[in-house]
C-alpha positions in Angstrom: 104.3 123.0 72.9 102.0 120.3 71.6 102.4 116.6 72.3 101.3 113.4 70.6 99.0 112.6 73.4 97.9 115.1 76.2 94.5 114.5 77.8 92.7 114.1 81.1 92.3 110.4 81.7 90.4 110.5 85.1 88.4 113.3 86.7 86.1 113.7 89.6 83.2 112.6 87.5 84.7 109.1 87.2 84.7 108.5 91.0 82.0 106.4 92.5 81.5 107.8 96.1 79.2 104.9 97.0 82.4 102.9 97.1 84.6 105.4 99.1 86.1 104.4 102.4 83.9 107.2 103.9 80.7 105.8 102.5 78.0 105.4 105.3 80.6 106.7 107.9 79.3 110.2 108.2 75.8 111.6 108.1 76.7 114.4 105.6 76.8 114.6 101.8 80.3 114.6 100.2 81.6 115.3 96.7 85.0 114.9 95.0 86.8 118.1 95.3 89.7 116.6 93.1 90.9 113.3 91.6 94.5 114.4 91.0 98.3 114.1 91.6 98.6 110.4 90.7 101.6 108.4 91.4 102.3 106.1 88.4 104.2 102.9 87.6 104.2 100.0 85.2 102.3 96.9 86.5 103.5 93.3 86.0 100.8 92.9 83.3 102.2 95.9 81.3 99.4 98.2 82.1 99.9 101.4 84.0 98.8 102.1 87.5 97.7 105.4 88.7 97.4 105.9 92.4 95.0 108.8 92.4 94.5 111.2 95.3 90.8 111.6 95.9 90.0 114.7 98.1 86.5 114.0 99.4 84.9 117.1 100.8 81.7 118.1 102.6 79.1 119.5 100.3 78.1 121.9 103.1 81.2 122.5 105.3 79.5 125.3 107.2 76.3 124.6 109.3 74.8 126.2 112.4 77.7 128.7 112.8 80.4 126.1 112.7 82.8 124.9 109.9 83.5 121.1 110.0 86.6 119.2 109.5 86.6 115.4 108.5 88.9 113.4 110.8 89.7 109.7 110.9 89.8 108.3 114.6 90.4 104.6 115.4 88.6 103.2 112.5 85.8 105.8 112.2 85.4 109.1 110.5 84.1 112.1 112.6 83.2 115.7 112.0 84.9 118.3 114.2 82.9 121.6 114.5 84.7 124.9 114.8 83.0 128.2 115.6 83.2 130.5 112.7 84.4 133.4 114.8 87.6 131.4 115.6 88.5 130.7 111.9 89.2 132.2 108.5 87.2 130.3 105.8 88.2 132.2 102.7 89.9 129.2 101.0 87.1 126.5 100.3 89.8 123.7 100.8 90.7 124.6 104.3 90.2 127.0 107.2 92.8 128.9 109.2 92.7 129.4 113.1 92.7 133.0 114.0 95.4 134.3 116.4 98.3 132.3 117.8 102.0 132.6 116.9 102.1 130.3 113.9 99.9 129.1 111.1 97.4 126.4 112.1 94.8 125.0 109.8 92.3 122.2 109.3 90.8 120.7 106.1 87.2 120.6 104.8 88.1 117.5 102.8 89.9 114.2 103.5 92.2 112.5 101.0 92.5 108.8 100.2 94.2 106.9 97.3 92.4 105.1 94.6 94.2 102.7 92.4 93.2 103.3 88.6 94.5 100.9 86.1 95.1 102.3 82.5 96.1 100.5 79.4 99.8 100.4 78.6 99.9 103.9 77.0 97.7 105.7 79.3 94.9 106.3 76.8 92.0 104.9 78.7 90.9 103.4 82.0 90.8 99.7 82.2 89.7 99.2 85.8 89.2 101.1 89.1 90.1 99.1 92.2 88.0 100.4 94.9 88.6 97.2 97.0 92.4 98.2 97.2 91.9 101.9 98.2 94.4 103.3 100.7 92.7 105.2 103.5 94.0 106.4 106.9 95.1 103.7 109.2 97.2 105.5 111.9 96.8 108.5 114.1 99.4 110.4 112.0 97.1 110.0 109.0 93.8 111.3 110.5 93.4 114.2 108.1 94.3 112.0 105.1 96.7 110.3 102.8 98.0 112.4 100.0 100.2 112.7 96.8 101.6 109.2 96.2 104.9 108.7 94.3 105.8 105.2 93.2 109.3 103.8 92.3 110.2 100.3 91.4 113.5 99.3 92.8 114.7 95.7 92.1 111.7 93.4 92.8 109.9 95.9 95.1 107.5 98.8 94.6 108.1 101.6 97.0 105.4 104.2 97.4 105.9 107.4 99.3 102.8 109.5 100.5 102.2 112.6 102.5 100.3 111.7 105.7 98.5 114.6 107.4 97.5 115.1 111.0 97.8 117.4 114.0 100.7 115.2 115.2 102.7 116.0 112.1 102.8 116.5 108.4 105.1 113.7 107.4 106.2 111.3 104.6 105.2 107.7 104.9 106.3 104.6 103.0 104.2 101.7 101.6 105.9 98.7 100.0 104.5 96.1 97.6 105.8 93.0 95.6 103.1 93.5 92.9 101.8 97.1 93.2 98.4 95.6 94.2 98.8 94.7 97.9 100.5 97.5 99.8 102.0 97.3 103.3 102.3 100.6 105.4 105.8 100.7 106.7 105.3 103.9 108.7 106.8 107.4 108.8 110.2 107.8 107.0 110.6 111.7 107.0 109.4 113.9 109.8 107.3 117.0 110.0 107.0 119.1 106.8 109.5 117.1 104.8 107.5 116.0 101.7 107.6 115.5 97.9 109.9 112.5 98.5 110.9 110.7 95.3 112.8 107.5 95.6 115.3 107.0 92.6 114.4 103.9 90.5 117.6 102.1 91.2 120.3 101.8 93.6 123.5 104.0 93.5 126.3 101.8 94.8 124.5 99.8 97.5 122.2 102.6 98.7 118.7 104.0 98.0 118.6 107.6 97.1 115.7 109.9 97.3 114.9 113.6 96.7 113.2 115.4 99.6 111.8 118.9 100.2 111.9 120.2 103.7 109.7 123.3 104.4 110.0 126.1 106.7 109.4 129.8 107.1 113.0 131.0 107.4 115.8 130.7 104.7 119.3 132.4 104.8 120.3 134.7 102.0 122.9 133.8 99.4 125.4 136.5 98.9 124.9 139.3 96.5 125.4 138.3 92.9 125.0 134.5 93.6 123.4 132.4 91.0 121.1 130.9 93.5 117.9 132.2 95.3 117.1 131.5 98.9 114.0 129.4 99.5 112.7 125.9 99.3 115.0 123.4 97.4 115.0 119.8 96.3 117.4 118.1 98.7 118.9 114.5 98.7 119.0 111.7 101.2 120.3 108.1 101.1 119.4 104.9 102.9 120.6 101.3 103.3 117.1 99.9 103.4 114.5 102.7 102.2 113.4 103.1 105.8 116.2 104.9 107.6 117.3 108.1 105.6 120.4 110.3 106.0 120.4 113.7 104.4 123.1 114.3 101.9 125.9 116.8 102.7 125.6 118.1 99.1 122.9 120.5 98.0 120.5 119.2 95.3 118.4 121.3 92.9 118.1 124.9 94.0 116.1 127.8 92.9 118.1 129.9 90.3 118.3 133.6 90.6 117.9 134.1 86.9 114.2 133.4 87.0 111.3 133.9 89.3 109.4 131.0 87.7 111.1 128.6 90.0 111.1 130.9 93.2 109.4 127.9 94.9 110.1 124.3 93.8 109.6 120.7 94.8 110.1 117.1 93.4 107.6 115.9 90.8 108.2 112.4 89.2 110.5 109.7 90.5 114.0 109.9 89.0 114.6 107.4 86.1 118.1 106.2 84.9 118.8 107.0 81.2 122.0 106.8 79.1 122.6 110.5 80.0 122.0 110.3 83.7 119.1 110.4 86.1 116.1 112.2 84.6 114.0 114.0 87.1 110.9 116.1 86.5 110.1 118.7 89.2 107.7 121.6 89.7 108.6 125.3 89.8 106.2 127.9 91.1 106.0 131.5 89.8 104.5 133.9 92.4 101.0 134.9 91.2 97.6 135.1 92.7 96.7 132.8 95.6 98.9 129.8 94.9 101.1 130.8 92.1 101.6 129.3 88.6 102.9 125.6 88.7 104.9 124.3 85.8 107.0 121.1 85.2 110.8 121.4 84.5 113.5 118.7 83.8 117.0 118.1 85.0 119.6 115.4 84.2 121.7 114.3 87.3 124.9 112.4 87.2 124.4 108.7 87.6 126.9 108.3 90.4 126.8 111.6 92.1 123.2 112.7 92.0 123.8 116.0 93.5 125.6 117.0 90.3 123.4 118.6 87.7 124.6 117.7 84.1 121.8 119.5 82.1 118.6 121.6 82.8 116.5 124.3 81.3 114.8 127.4 82.6 112.1 126.8 79.9 109.2 124.8 81.3 108.6 121.3 79.9 104.8 121.3 80.8 102.5 124.3 81.3 99.0 124.3 82.8 96.5 123.6 80.0 93.2 125.5 80.4 91.8 123.7 77.3 91.9 120.4 79.1 89.9 121.6 82.1 87.4 123.7 80.1 84.7 120.9 80.2 85.1 120.9 84.0 85.0 124.6 84.5 82.0 124.5 86.9 84.1 122.2 89.2 87.3 124.3 89.1 88.5 126.2 92.2 92.2 126.7 91.1 93.9 127.4 87.8 97.3 127.6 86.5 98.5 124.4 88.2 100.1 121.4 86.6 101.8 119.2 89.2 103.7 116.2 87.7 103.9 113.1 89.8 104.8 110.1 87.7 107.1 109.0 84.9 107.2 105.8 82.8 109.3 104.8 79.7 107.1 104.6 76.7 109.7 103.5 74.3 110.4 106.5 72.0 108.6 108.8 74.4 108.0 109.4 78.1 104.6 108.8 79.7 104.1 111.6 82.1 101.3 111.7 84.8 100.3 115.0 86.4 97.6 116.6 88.5 95.9 119.3 86.5 94.4 122.3 88.5 94.2 120.2 91.7 91.3 118.6 89.9 92.0 115.8 87.4 94.6 113.4 86.2 96.5 114.4 83.1 98.6 112.0 80.9 101.2 113.4 78.4 103.4 111.7 75.9 106.6 113.6 75.6 109.0 112.6 72.8 112.4 111.7 74.2 114.2 114.2 71.9 112.4 116.9 73.7 114.4 116.3 76.8 118.0 116.5 75.4 121.2 118.1 76.5 121.7 119.5 73.0 
């Protein structure tokens, strides 16, 4: 499928690391592994805000028989050396600890969030706000802040992020009155519950959100079920956007009719339309190291968001190798499109995605493409 606009609007080449929160903090050369997975919202001035995840990595992670992890610690950045014989370094983004009864890893990069202002249609960059970058501030963020999702509810902007540390892999909340100055409110979902998307509007008098708890054990559906066991997109509600109760009802589950959504998670924040809540989410088909990531859509009931009104097994967005071809020397993954933002553009939807865990993709999707018909 082709779209009226489908391009990379921000790439690693557009990042000035001399203005990074890490600049001058560690005595090692770093580079931008990826500038991707941007949360998106409409600013008060009509422009678009991308909150871009910058994964800043060590140019030489292995030195003197050790692989190093970048870690924030009480206002400073440090390098932790791990002896090579204790770890598996096959993946350039991370290393795994050998032995033990569970999976333990550390990262060769640290992520922070960079506010990038686009014009109203997402065609070009208007400003990059390094002075408003969001970096680790608490011990539960000492491996980084990742994958923002932004919702505007009433007169407040609510931004969920994934905070990474040895303490836990949690979801944290930031709030703002203007999407410029952000206040860290703290942890709102505990360990390995991520891809949290707050609905852009109250249902009754409560906030609602999609969540995606992870684990390594799932119970089987009975033979012949329409559902497949595995990660699903769950729901929670809250009186104040801080204290969340899981819904008793299941949300969007992997369907047995297709392996393309064998693994899934939330993508863009749900928006209310005349037909219900529109939600974009990712499905992963098992293939290679990380799988093939695609974007799908679902319409949910406006009053009972656990009820699916319409959906399709056919993907809405596919990874696009032509977009990343000019960046081929910087690529370390392929077959990934990871949608993270949605804004109303009038007769079309403006969709923000991370492409190949490398760059920010903006796509204009005509509204009649997403239709119950």
